[in-house]
N, C-alpha and C positions, 0 to 999 in steps of 0.2 A: 678416381674412378679407377674401377680393376680392368685391366685391358687382357686378356688372355692371348697369350703368343703362342701358338702351337708350332713346334715343326718335329713333322712325323719322327725325322731319321735319329733326333737327340733326344726325344721323351720316351717313355716307355708307355704304353696303354694306362696302366695301373696310375702314373704318376699325372696322365692325361684326365683320367676321370676324375683324381681326386683333386684336380685345380677347377674342373666343370662346377664338381660338387661345391668345392668352399665360394667360387662365383655365385652359385647360385642362392645358397647361403645366404651372402653376405646382399645378394638383392634383395631377397625374401626381408631380412633383416631392415633394409633399408624401406622396405614398404611398410611392414608394418610401423616402424616409427612415423613415419611420412603419413599414414594414417591416423596414428594416434594421437599426430599433433593436428591434424585438419579433425579428428572429432574432438578433440577440447576444443579448437576455435569456434566450432558449432554450436558445442555446450555452451560456452561464454554467450554466443552470440543468441541462443534461445533464452539463456536467464537473463540475459540483458532485455529482450524483448516482453518476456513476463514480467518483467520488472516494472517497465513500461508502461504496459497495460494495468498492473494491478495499480499506481500510481496515478492514470487518467482515472479509475474507477473509484480512488480514495475521494480524488478530486470533485467527481461529480458526486457521487454518496453524502459528501459533504456540505453540498448546495442544496442536494434535494431534502434531506432531512432539515426538520426545524428544532432548532437549538434554544436553551433558556437563554434570558436577556436580562442581565440584572442592571436595572434602571430603581433612579430615584425620584418621586413622582410627590407633588407637593399636595398632604392631607386634605386640603380642599378641594381640589382636582378629585382625588379618591371618592371625597364624598361625593363630589356633584357626578360623578359616573357610575358610582352603587346607587344612588337617589334615581337618576335615571334609568339604570337597569340595564346600563352596557359591560357592567363589570358586575361580577360577583365574587363574593369571599373563595368562592371553591375552584377559580380560575389560577390564584396563585398563592404563594406558601410567603411566610417572615425568616426572614434570615437570622433574625436576631430576635429577643425579648420585647424590647422597646417598639419597636414596628409591630410586632403580633398584638400589644396591649394599644399602641394608636389605632390599630384594625380594627379591632375589638371595638374601642369606643364609638370611631366612625360607624359599623355596622350599626351598633345598637341606638346611636342617635338618627340614622337614616332610617330604622324603623318604626321609632317611636315619632318621627318629626319627616315625615315624607316631604319630599320637593312643593313647593309652594304653599307648607303651613309651617313655616318658622316660626 
């Protein structure tokens, strides 16, 4: 900490003014440094708050949006659901050619032989 000691008998007025200005400018520099430091801390806090808000928003969006579910179902169960009109071939898509052929066969069988007319 700069302490200015003025002795009117030993210092000229010019030297006293120079020392006062030097002290004043050093205080301004310290204030600017402190302001910059506090601004950086405030910025980091705001950034962390925004990141936390975004994370919470992403979590809520994840549970709000339906996502595709990949499951394996027995062909007889699919045929039963198709026959009862609880499932339509347009409601899903096959991930490979073998599944696609199997679903096509099940749809044809269901259309040709409705439930109860086996």
